[in-house]
Each structure stands twice: as C-alpha cells, then as structure tokens.
OpenMM code with the backbone's topology and positions (N, CA, C; nanometers):
from openmm import Vec3, app, unit

residues = "UNK UNK UNK UNK UNK UNK UNK UNK UNK UNK UNK UNK UNK UNK UNK UNK UNK UNK UNK UNK UNK UNK UNK UNK UNK UNK UNK UNK UNK UNK UNK UNK UNK UNK UNK UNK UNK UNK UNK UNK UNK UNK UNK UNK UNK UNK UNK UNK UNK UNK UNK UNK UNK UNK UNK UNK UNK UNK UNK UNK UNK UNK UNK UNK UNK UNK UNK UNK UNK".split()
positions = [
    Vec3(0.6722, 0.6689, -1.4880),
    Vec3(0.7518, 0.5524, -1.3772),
    Vec3(0.6316, 0.4688, -1.2714),
    Vec3(0.6145, 0.3762, -1.2916),
    Vec3(0.4351, 0.3447, -1.2196),
    Vec3(0.5089, 0.3730, -1.0724),
    Vec3(0.3603, 0.4162, -1.0212),
    Vec3(0.3981, 0.3932, -0.8478),
    Vec3(0.2439, 0.3544, -0.8398),
    Vec3(0.2511, 0.3823, -0.6751),
    Vec3(0.1168, 0.3340, -0.5942),
    Vec3(0.0935, 0.4986, -0.4842),
    Vec3(-0.0177, 0.4638, -0.4254),
    Vec3(-0.0585, 0.5851, -0.3612),
    Vec3(-0.1251, 0.5388, -0.2148),
    Vec3(-0.0980, 0.5379, -0.1405),
    Vec3(-0.1938, 0.4615, 0.0003),
    Vec3(-0.2769, 0.5831, 0.0663),
    Vec3(-0.4297, 0.5713, 0.0280),
    Vec3(-0.5116, 0.7097, 0.1147),
    Vec3(-0.4861, 0.6271, 0.3049),
    Vec3(-0.3985, 0.6974, 0.3489),
    Vec3(-0.3894, 0.6263, 0.5248),
    Vec3(-0.4979, 0.6479, 0.6062),
    Vec3(-0.5585, 0.7452, 0.5726),
    Vec3(-0.6946, 0.7530, 0.6498),
    Vec3(-0.7483, 0.6187, 0.6289),
    Vec3(-0.8064, 0.5801, 0.5110),
    Vec3(-0.9109, 0.4721, 0.4794),
    Vec3(-0.8148, 0.3308, 0.4910),
    Vec3(-0.6798, 0.3494, 0.5271),
    Vec3(-0.6350, 0.1912, 0.5146),
    Vec3(-0.6158, 0.1650, 0.6992),
    Vec3(-0.6969, 0.0208, 0.7305),
    Vec3(-0.6823, -0.0186, 0.8331),
    Vec3(-0.5529, -0.1014, 0.8885),
    Vec3(-0.4873, -0.1022, 0.7925),
    Vec3(-0.3511, -0.1644, 0.8317),
    Vec3(-0.3962, -0.3577, 0.8541),
    Vec3(-0.4423, -0.3860, 0.7399),
    Vec3(-0.5033, -0.5465, 0.7473),
    Vec3(-0.3502, -0.5931, 0.7066),
    Vec3(-0.2603, -0.5518, 0.6142),
    Vec3(-0.1419, -0.6146, 0.6014),
    Vec3(-0.1821, -0.7250, 0.4514),
    Vec3(-0.2911, -0.7353, 0.4065),
    Vec3(-0.2785, -0.8128, 0.2753),
    Vec3(-0.2298, -0.7474, 0.1932),
    Vec3(-0.1806, -0.6497, 0.1554),
    Vec3(-0.1161, -0.5886, 0.0330),
    Vec3(-0.0291, -0.6113, 0.0593),
    Vec3(0.0793, -0.5913, 0.1742),
    Vec3(0.1678, -0.6263, 0.2081),
    Vec3(0.2455, -0.7682, 0.2041),
    Vec3(0.1363, -0.8870, 0.1799),
    Vec3(0.1170, -1.0483, 0.1457),
    Vec3(0.1407, -1.0442, 0.0302),
    Vec3(0.0840, -0.9532, -0.0379),
    Vec3(0.0411, -0.9406, -0.2014),
    Vec3(0.1654, -0.9210, -0.3065),
    Vec3(0.2109, -0.8131, -0.2679),
    Vec3(0.3124, -0.7264, -0.3357),
    Vec3(0.4515, -0.8397, -0.3769),
    Vec3(0.4613, -0.8890, -0.5248),
    Vec3(0.5586, -0.9813, -0.5591),
    Vec3(0.6672, -0.9420, -0.4992),
    Vec3(0.7064, -0.7995, -0.5056),
    Vec3(0.8236, -0.6840, -0.5155),
    Vec3(0.8825, -0.7010, -0.4078),
    Vec3(0.7893, -0.7209, -0.2861),
    Vec3(0.8007, -0.7174, -0.1204),
    Vec3(0.8648, -0.5479, -0.1033),
    Vec3(0.7827, -0.4782, -0.1827),
    Vec3(0.8270, -0.3216, -0.0972),
    Vec3(0.6903, -0.2601, -0.0705),
    Vec3(0.6567, -0.3057, 0.0093),
    Vec3(0.5401, -0.2576, 0.0819),
    Vec3(0.5247, -0.3077, 0.2521),
    Vec3(0.4955, -0.2419, 0.3452),
    Vec3(0.4739, -0.2593, 0.5056),
    Vec3(0.4338, -0.1799, 0.5540),
    Vec3(0.3955, -0.2228, 0.6470),
    Vec3(0.2781, -0.1393, 0.7641),
    Vec3(0.3673, -0.0352, 0.8027),
    Vec3(0.3721, 0.0770, 0.8338),
    Vec3(0.4379, 0.1937, 0.8687),
    Vec3(0.4683, 0.1922, 0.9787),
    Vec3(0.6064, 0.1604, 1.0682),
    Vec3(0.5956, 0.1451, 1.1795),
    Vec3(0.5656, 0.2724, 1.2730),
    Vec3(0.5800, 0.4193, 1.2314),
    Vec3(0.5624, 0.5538, 1.2842),
    Vec3(0.4302, 0.5888, 1.2708),
    Vec3(0.3845, 0.5817, 1.1982),
    Vec3(0.2399, 0.6533, 1.1441),
    Vec3(0.0826, 0.6110, 1.2144),
    Vec3(0.0444, 0.6820, 1.2662),
    Vec3(-0.0805, 0.6338, 1.2496),
    Vec3(-0.1927, 0.7276, 1.2138),
    Vec3(-0.2848, 0.6308, 1.1576),
    Vec3(-0.4303, 0.7200, 1.1084),
    Vec3(-0.4825, 0.7806, 1.2342),
    Vec3(-0.6070, 0.8335, 1.2158),
    Vec3(-0.7351, 0.8959, 1.3257),
    Vec3(-0.7944, 0.8031, 1.3484),
    Vec3(-0.7962, 0.6543, 1.2945),
    Vec3(-0.8645, 0.5165, 1.4003),
    Vec3(-0.7464, 0.4572, 1.4346),
    Vec3(-0.6402, 0.4934, 1.4277),
    Vec3(-0.5431, 0.4286, 1.5150),
    Vec3(-0.4552, 0.3526, 1.4330),
    Vec3(-0.5119, 0.2868, 1.3237),
    Vec3(-0.3669, 0.1960, 1.2618),
    Vec3(-0.2744, 0.2452, 1.1962),
    Vec3(-0.1733, 0.1615, 1.1721),
    Vec3(-0.0561, 0.1752, 1.0814),
    Vec3(-0.0617, 0.1468, 0.9706),
    Vec3(-0.1239, 0.2662, 0.8550),
    Vec3(-0.1502, 0.2344, 0.6969),
    Vec3(-0.0373, 0.1627, 0.6541),
    Vec3(-0.0406, 0.1249, 0.5564),
    Vec3(0.0772, 0.0391, 0.4146),
    Vec3(0.1517, 0.1646, 0.3944),
    Vec3(0.2405, 0.1294, 0.3247),
    Vec3(0.3524, 0.2045, 0.2778),
    Vec3(0.4623, 0.1476, 0.1889),
    Vec3(0.4750, 0.2632, 0.1086),
    Vec3(0.5481, 0.1682, -0.0281),
    Vec3(0.7095, 0.1979, -0.0069),
    Vec3(0.7982, 0.1417, 0.0347),
    Vec3(0.9586, 0.1525, 0.1156),
    Vec3(1.0329, 0.1759, -0.0631),
    Vec3(1.0028, 0.1344, -0.1426),
    Vec3(1.0894, 0.1514, -0.2785),
    Vec3(1.0169, 0.1671, -0.3921),
    Vec3(0.9547, 0.2944, -0.4528),
    Vec3(0.8645, 0.3389, -0.5364),
    Vec3(0.8971, 0.2563, -0.6496),
    Vec3(1.0640, 0.2986, -0.6975),
    Vec3(1.0994, 0.3080, -0.8501),
    Vec3(1.1080, 0.0891, -0.8643),
    Vec3(1.1080, 0.0297, -0.7459),
    Vec3(1.0855, -0.0816, -0.7682),
    Vec3(0.9530, -0.1500, -0.8738),
    Vec3(0.8270, -0.0380, -0.8076),
    Vec3(0.7260, -0.0819, -0.8185),
    Vec3(0.6996, -0.0860, -0.9772),
    Vec3(0.5936, -0.2374, -1.0022),
    Vec3(0.6237, -0.2541, -1.1310),
    Vec3(0.4156, -0.2766, -1.2348),
    Vec3(0.3750, -0.1980, -1.0904),
    Vec3(0.2280, -0.1551, -1.1300),
    Vec3(0.1129, -0.2921, -1.1453),
    Vec3(0.1578, -0.3886, -1.1065),
    Vec3(0.1070, -0.5190, -1.1364),
    Vec3(-0.0274, -0.5097, -1.0579),
    Vec3(-0.0522, -0.4398, -0.9788),
    Vec3(-0.2079, -0.3749, -0.9162),
    Vec3(-0.2484, -0.5017, -0.8325),
    Vec3(-0.1325, -0.5904, -0.8019),
    Vec3(-0.1525, -0.7250, -0.6572),
    Vec3(-0.2002, -0.6447, -0.5483),
    Vec3(-0.1182, -0.5514, -0.5020),
    Vec3(-0.1762, -0.4867, -0.3812),
    Vec3(-0.3229, -0.3954, -0.3743),
    Vec3(-0.3556, -0.3307, -0.4786),
    Vec3(-0.4924, -0.2635, -0.5389),
    Vec3(-0.5969, -0.3722, -0.5221),
    Vec3(-0.5733, -0.5003, -0.6055),
    Vec3(-0.6837, -0.5683, -0.5843),
    Vec3(-0.7189, -0.6807, -0.4822),
    Vec3(-0.6094, -0.7183, -0.3743),
    Vec3(-0.6687, -0.7412, -0.2752),
    Vec3(-0.6749, -0.6529, -0.1374),
    Vec3(-0.7101, -0.5275, -0.1458),
    Vec3(-0.7113, -0.4328, -0.0410),
    Vec3(-0.8913, -0.3951, -0.0167),
    Vec3(-0.9270, -0.4541, 0.0670),
    Vec3(-1.0347, -0.4553, 0.1108),
    Vec3(-1.1038, -0.3607, 0.1145),
    Vec3(-1.0366, -0.2169, 0.1480),
    Vec3(-1.0586, -0.0855, 0.1719),
    Vec3(-1.0745, 0.0151, 0.0454),
    Vec3(-1.0387, -0.0542, -0.0597),
    Vec3(-0.9735, 0.0448, -0.2175),
    Vec3(-0.8901, 0.1737, -0.1268),
    Vec3(-0.8241, 0.1119, -0.0497),
    Vec3(-0.7133, 0.2453, -0.0077),
    Vec3(-0.5637, 0.2109, -0.1018),
    Vec3(-0.5955, 0.1584, -0.1859),
    Vec3(-0.4376, 0.1961, -0.3146),
    Vec3(-0.5107, 0.2271, -0.4273),
    Vec3(-0.3984, 0.3259, -0.4848),
    Vec3(-0.4495, 0.3688, -0.6012),
    Vec3(-0.2980, 0.3288, -0.6546),
    Vec3(-0.2872, 0.2618, -0.8466),
    Vec3(-0.1637, 0.2158, -0.8834),
    Vec3(-0.1953, 0.3278, -0.9753),
    Vec3(-0.0439, 0.3584, -1.0320),
    Vec3(-0.0369, 0.4448, -1.1212),
    Vec3(0.0424, 0.4307, -1.2344),
    Vec3(0.0612, 0.3659, -1.3498),
    Vec3(0.1232, 0.3326, -1.5131),
    Vec3(0.1652, 0.4557, -1.5400),
    Vec3(0.2892, 0.5506, -1.5430),
    Vec3(0.2934, 0.6923, -1.5577),
    Vec3(0.3442, 0.6222, -1.7506),
] * unit.nanometer
topology = app.Topology()
chain = topology.addChain("A")
for resn in residues:
    res = topology.addResidue(resn, chain)
    for name in ("N", "CA", "C"):
        topology.addAtom(name, app.Element.getBySymbol(name[0]), res)
C-alpha cells in the first residue's frame, strides 16, 4: 500500500504539500510542534494515498518520502 512519511524535524510547516495533494489527505498538525516551533505536515488518511509524489515534489525542504509498496 502506498504511503508517505514526513520528517517532522525538517518540515517548516509551509503548507505547500497540503495544497499540492490531489486527494486532500495532508494537513498541518494542529497539536504537534517540532523543535523549531513549526507545525509539521501529517497525513490524515494513509489508505487514500496514491503515491503520486505531488507532496514530495513541492516540498522545498525534502521532508517527505513517498513509498510505493
């Protein structure tokens, strides 16, 4: 099953991946802060991920890894 991981310590919470996701399954975490004080992105519905890589391609910090199992 395709899925993504977000390195929360690298993510600066810019939201570009959230806007890029065609399935709208990404959001900025409302409860998690990384060490720099940013709300990192998170996937709220992994089974809906199609591994299209739109999120990873738009991430300026290369904080997202996409897996196609």
